[in-house]
N, C-alpha and C positions, 0 to 999 in steps of 0.2 A: 572193304569199305562199302557202305550203302550206296547204290547207284546214284541216287539224287545228290549225295554228298560229293561224289566224284565229279558229277556234272557241274555242281556249284563251284568246285575248285577250278575247273577248266574255264568256267565263265568269268571268274574273278581274274584269272591270269590273262584272259583276253582283254578285260577292261583295264588292267594295269598298263597295257601298251597303248591305250587311247589317251591322247592329249585332252586335257580338260576334265578328266575324271579324278575325283579325290583319291589319290593313291594311298594316303594314310588310312582312310576309311576302308579301302579294299583290304589292306593288310590286317587291319583290326578284325574284319569279318573273317578272313582266312584263319587268323589265330583263334577266334571264337569257334569257328567250325571244327578245327582240329584239336583244340584243347578241351572242348566240351566233354564232360565225363558223366557217366551214369553210375552213381554209387549204389551198389547192390550189397546189402548187409546179409550175412549168413548168421542166423540166430537160432537159439533153441536151448533146451536143457543140456547139461553136461552129459557126455558119453552118448550123444546122438549121432556122432560121425561127421560133424561140421567140417573139421579140417580134412578128413578123408575126401569129402565131397569137393572141397575147393581144389585139392590135389587132382581129383578126377577131372574137374572142369578145365584146368590148365594143362592136364596131361603129363604131370610130373610129380613124383613123390617129394615135393620140396619142403613142405611144412611138417613139423614133427607130429606123429600120430601115436595113439596109445589107448589103453582102456581106463586110465584114471583121468580126473580133470586135468587137462594139460594147459590150455591157453590161459594165461593170466594177464596178457595185454593185447591190445588190438593190433592186428597185422593187416596192412593195406597193400593189395596187389594191383599193379597197373602195368601197361605194356612198356617194354624197353627193348632196344635192339640187342643188348647184352644183359645177362643176369647180374643184378646188383642188389644187395641187401643192406639197408641202412637202418641203424638203430638210433632213434632220437630220444634223448632223455628230457626230463622235466626242467632241467636247468638250461635247455636250449642247445646243448652239445649233441653232435651226431657223430657216429662212427660207422665204418663199413665192416661187415663180418661175412663169414662163409655159411653155406647151408649146414655144414657139419656143426657149427657153433651156434646156430640160431636158437636151439633149445635152451641155451644158457640165459636167454633174455625173454623168451615168450612162454616158457612152461613153468608150472608151479614147482617142479623139482629143481630146475635151474635158477629160478628167480622167485622164491617163495614170498607170497604177499607183495610182490613187486618191490622187493627190498632194494633193487638196483635203480628204482625210480625211472623206469622206462615210460616215456609218454606214448609212443607207438613205434611200430616197425614198418618201414616202407620197402616193399619188394618190387623191383622192376624185372619183368620176365618176358622173353620173346614168344609168348603164347598167342597164336592167331585169334583165340577167343577173346583176348583183351585188346585187340587192335582197334576196335570201334569206339574206344573211349570208355570201355567198361572198367570200373574199379571194384574189385571184390574186397569186402571188408570182413575179415574173420574175427568174430567177437568172442569173449569168454563165455562159457556156458552158464546159464542162469540156474539157480536152485542147487548149486554145489555147496559143499561145506565152507567154501571160501567166499565170504560175503562181498569182498572187493571185486570179485569177478562179475557178480550180478550188477553191482553199481556201475562198472565200466560199460557193460552191455547196454544199460539204460541210457547212459550219457551219449552214446553214439546213434541213438534212434533218430534224432533230429536231422542227421546227415543223410538219411536214406531216401533214394528215389524209388527203390523197390526193396522188398525183403524176401529172402528165402527162409521160410520157417521150417526147420527140420524136426520131424517127429520120428518115432521109432516103431517099427511094425511089431517088435517083440515085447513092447511095454505099452500099457494104456496111457492115454493123454493124462498128464498130471494136473493137479490144481495150480501148481506153480506156472505151468505152461499156459493155462487158461488166463491166469492173472496177468502174465506178461503180454499175452495176446491183446488184452484190453488196451495196454499202452502202445503196442505196435500199431494198432488201428488209428491212433491219433496222429501218427507221423507219416506212415507209409501209405501212398496211394494205391500200391499194388503189392499183394502178398501172394507168393507162391508156396503152397504147402507140399512138402515132399515127405512121404512115409518111407524112411530109410530102412535098411536091413530086410528088404522084401524077400531076399533069397533065403532067409531063415525059416520061412513059413511055406506050407503047402498052398496050392491055389485056393482051396476052400477057406483055409485059415487066413489067407491074405484078404480075401473078400470080406470076411468078418471083421478083420482089423481096420480095413478102409471104412466100412460101414460104421463101426463104433467111433472112429476118429471123426467122421463127418458129423455124426449126431452130437458128439461132445463139443466140437468147435462151433457148430451151428448155434447151440445153446449159448456159447460164450460170446459169439460175434453178433448174433441176431440175424444172420443170413447164412445160406449154405455155401461152404467153400468148395473149391475144386482141388482135390487131393490126388497127387500122382505118386504111386508106389515106385520105389527105385532101390538100387543097391549101389551105394557109392564105392564099396569094395570091389565089386565086379567091374564097375565102370573104370576104376583106376587100373585094375589088372588088364582090362581090354585096351586101354590107351597105351599102357607101357608095353604090351605084347603086340600092339597093332592088330588086335583080334576084333573084327567086326561082330563075330559070334558072341563073344563075352559082352561087348558093348550093347548089343541088342538085348541080351539077357538081363542086363542091368536096368533096362527101361529108361535110361537117362536121355536117349535121343528124343523122346517125347517131350521132356522138359526143355531141351534145347530149342525145339520148334516153338513151344509156347513163349519162351523168353525172347527169342529172336523176333517173333511177331510183335511182342510188346515194345521192344526197342525200336523197331522200324516204324510201327504205326502209332502207338500211343505216346511214345517218348520222342523219337527222332523227328517226327513230323513237326513238332513245335519249333525246334531249332531250325529245321530246313525252311519252313515258311518264313520265320523271322529274318534269316539271312537273305532269302530270295526277295522279300519285300524291301529290305534295305538296299539291295542291289538295284531293284527297280527305281528306287528313289534317286540313287546316284545317276542312273541312266537318264532319268527325267531332268535332273539338273544339268547333265552334260549336253543333252539335246537343247536345253535353253541356251547354254553357252554357245552352241553352234548357231542357233537362230540369231542371237545377239551379234555374233561376229559377222554373219551374212548381212544383217541390217546395217551394221556399222560401216561395212565396206561399201554399201550402196547409198549411204546417207550423205547429203551435202555437208561440207565442212562446218559451217556455222551451226547447223542443226545438231551435228554430232558433238561439237564443243559444248553446246548448251546442255545436252543430255548428260554428258560426262560430268559437268558441273553440278547438275541436279542430283545425280547419283552420289557424288561426293558428299553433298549435304545430308542425304539419307544415311550414308555410312557413318557420319558423325553422330546422327541421332541414335543409331544402333549401338555405337560405342558407349554412349551415355547410359543406355538401357542395360548394356552388358555390365558396366560398373555397378549399377543398382542391383542387378541379379547377384553379384558377388557379395555385396553387403548383406542382402537378405539371406543368402545361403549361410553366411557366417553366423548370423543371428539364430537361424534355425538349428545349426549344429550346436551352438551354445546351449540351446534348450534341451537338446538330446543329452549333452554332457550333464546338465543339471538333473535331468531325470534319472540318469544312471547313478549319480552321486546320492540322490535321495533313496533309490532302491538299495544301494550298497550300505548306506547308513542304517537303514532299518534292519537289513540282514546282519550287519556287524553287531548292533546292540543286542539282537536276539541271540546271536551265537555267543556273545560274551556271557549272557545269563545262563546258557545251557552248558557251556564248556566247563565251567567251574564245578558244576554238579557231576558232570561226566568224569572229570578227573578224580573227584572224591570217590565215586563209585568204583572206579578202576583201582584206586589206591586201597580201598577196603578189601577188594577181591584178591589183592596180591600182597598184602602187608606182611605175610609170613616170609617174604623174600628178605635177603640181607639188605641193609640200607643202600649199599652201593649198587646192587642188582636192581633194587626197586627204583632208585634214582634213574638209572639208564633205561629201565622199562617205561617209566612215566614220560621221559623225554621222547621216546619213540612213539608212545601212545598219543601224546599231544600233537606231535608233528603229523602223524597219520590221520588222526581224527579231523584236524583243522584242514589239512590238504584235501581230504575227501569232501568235506562240507563246502569248501571254496570251489573245488572242481565241479561239484554238482550245481552250485549256484551259478558259477560262471557259464557252464554249458547252457543252461536255460536262458540266462540273461544275454549271452552272446547271440543266441538265436533271435531273441526279441529285438536286440539292438540292430542286428543285421537287417531284419525286416523293416524296421523303422527307417534306417538309413536308405534302404532300397526305395522305399516309398517316397522319401524326400528327394532322392536323385531322380526318380521317375517324374515327379512333379516339375522339377526344374528342367529336366531334359525336354519335357513337353513344351515348356516356355521357350527354350532355346530353339526347338524345331519350329515353333510358331514364328519366332523372330527371323529365322532363316527363310521360311516360306514367305514372310512379309517382304523381306528384302528382294527375293527372287521375283515375286509377283510385281513389285514396284518397278524393277528393271524391265520386266516383260511388258508392263503397261506403257513404259516410256516409248517402246517401239511397236506398240499394238500387236504384241505376240500373244496368242492364246496359250495359257499355261495353267495346268492343274497339278498341284503338288501331290506326290504319292505319300500316303501316310504309312509310317513304319515305326515299330517300337525300337527305341534306341538300345543297341546291344553294347553295353559298356564293360570295361574291365572290372574284375573283382578286386577290390582294394582293401577290404577290411581283413587284416591278418592279425591273429592274436598271439601274443607272447608276453609272459611275465615270469620272473624267477621266484620260485617259492622259497621263502625264508623260514628256516627252522633251527638256526644255530642260536643257542643261548648266549646272551651277552656276557661280557667279562665279569660283571658284578654277579650275575647268576651263577657262573662257574665258580667264582670265589666263595659265594655263599654256600653252594652245594658242598664244596670241600670242607668248610667249617662244620656243616651239619653232619657230614659223614663221620666226623671225629667225635661227635656227641654220643651218649648212650642211645640205643635204638628207640626206646619208648619216648625219649624227649626229641631226638633228631627227626623221627618220622613225622611228628605233628608239624614241626617247622618246615620239613621237606614238602609236605602237602600244601602248605600255605604258599611257599615259594613257587611250587610247580603250577599252582592256580594263577599266580601273578604272571608267570612265564607264558601260560596259555593265553591270558588276556593280552599280553604284549604281542604275542605272535598274531593274534586276530587283528590287532591294530595295524601292525606292519603289513600284513597281507592286504588289508583294505587299502592302505596307502599305495601299495604296488599296483593293485588292480585299478584304482582310481586314476593313477598316472597313465597306465597303459591304455585304458579306454579313451582318455582325453587325447593322448598322443596319436593314436591311430585314427580317431575320428577327424582330428585336424588334418592329418596327413591325407586321409582318404578324400576329405572335402577339397583339399588343395589340388589333388590329382584330378578329381572330377571337374572342378572349375577350370583347370587348364585345358582339359579335353573339350569342354563346352566353348571356351574362348577360341581354341584352335578351329573348331567347327565353323564358328561365325567368320573368323578371319579367312579361312580357306574359301568359303563361299564368296566373300567380298572380293578376294583376289582373283577368283575365277571370272567373276563378272567384269572386273576392271580389265583383266587380260583380254577378254573378248571385245570389249569396247575399244581398247587401244589398238587392236589390229586394223580397224578402219582408218586410223590416222596414218598408217604406212602409205596408203594411196596418195595422201596429200603431202607426203614428205618425199615425193618423187620416186617411190619404190614400187612401180606398177608391176614389175616382174615378181616381186615378193608377194604382192596381193594376188596375182594369178595362181602362184603356188599354194597360197592359203586356201583358195577355192577348191583346188584339187585335193588338198589334205582334208578339207571339210567333208568332201564326198566320201573319202575312205573312212573317216571317223564315223560318219552316219551309217555306213553299211555294217561296220562292226557292232555299233550300238543296236541296230535293228536285229542282227543275228542273235546277240546275247539276249535281247528282250524276248525274242521268240522262244529261246531255250528256257528262260525263266517262266514264261507263261505255261509251257509244257510241264515244268516241275511243279508249279503251284496247282495245275490241273490234276496231276497224278496224285499229289498229296491229298487234295480234296476228295478224290475218288477213294483213296486208301482209308479215309476216316469215315466215309459215308456208310 
């Protein structure tokens, strides 16, 4: 674990034991710290050695390797205490399998054209390299004879925090790679170029290959890339044989150094700073709670009662504002739903117009088939074409919706933080306590999760009509079959649109509800903390002087812990500032 993350975890544990600290917020920050992942996509043309490289990175020949286009679906590797391989299908069903059977789902030979409708494969593996939240994503190779492979690779680009773009030392950079690189640049903030199969060339040949690749990619990107030659094969052999000599020959350790620097400085620092600032905010509020308790213990009874009454009035004002926020949030979510429906409607009508022509073209190209074979072929063609079109559209739209929802939540989270600060400043002013709120970006849970079931089963009338058509002479039945299949395609588009519309609406409403509950809990926790601090002073007037003395001792201990953690956070933030300087 990155040292700063370890220190933050220890600081959070210290704060959890301190009375008056928001324990739910601490646990949320712990979850955020440990669940944060870096999605690193491994991309490139087929037969560049992507899967071999991933096996070398994790130190185990886990994923199927070969010389023909292999990967037909995406495989996501993350850390797990025990190896688990889970195959998730497009209908939402998931099963576990073994490494020996993995090829039946992720390779073109075992799953041609993704006929088994695998959505993705999730692999948990106890590789130390994955322990820091790294998620390796093995994508199908672009530019192969299998068009669906290229489509899948494109759809996953939006999920990338960084990309490993694999080239081959024994083959020149292709036009397909240059074209793909243009799209990669739009999504990935960091691209690592590896020139694989470096062991196939002599030193002089390798220098020429690196120089040629740099020139070609510079022209494609508009800036000079940093390219590291490597040998995934030698690296994997070195890992399996525990041979440092082979590992050094592979040149992969140079890439490890570059990637680790990126994770620790360029990527990890953002998370570390956000968590540290949120902890400083919690400490600031806890210190105010201590000050309020001390002042309440020292205040005359009538004065304390007046101040408690005034704060109760303020709390009621905040409750009204809270209800108003909920109404406004619901209205904004409704606007997002309408926007998605409008986008979906435009896409649906356009697809209806193009799918009929596509079905007719496919029909003419395959009309020599028997009527029964042609009917089955067209059904598969319609399902495949529509699924791919909807998956492509959904992938882009999902990204746009997620960003729009995040912006909406950030806006409302800022309002809630302002209300929390207003309430705390109000209570501080009641007792003339100096207070400055610590500003920190709200780290919230991710709640937008997508799922919809693809429908491609022809209805009963369609099946009945097809049976009748197959009984007719071919020259008559085929013309009617084309018409029925075009109608089926349009129906399929309509049904898919309805499923998507329902899913988008449901998850937006669910996510907004969860977010609103989190914000409400934040306000309520703050109010209860202030009330608790104020009520402590009443104990002295209820004849419990001994309890009041114990409170003063406990306050001293709480303050010392808060001071200790505050100093630790200051050091962490200072180190991160130095790291990015």
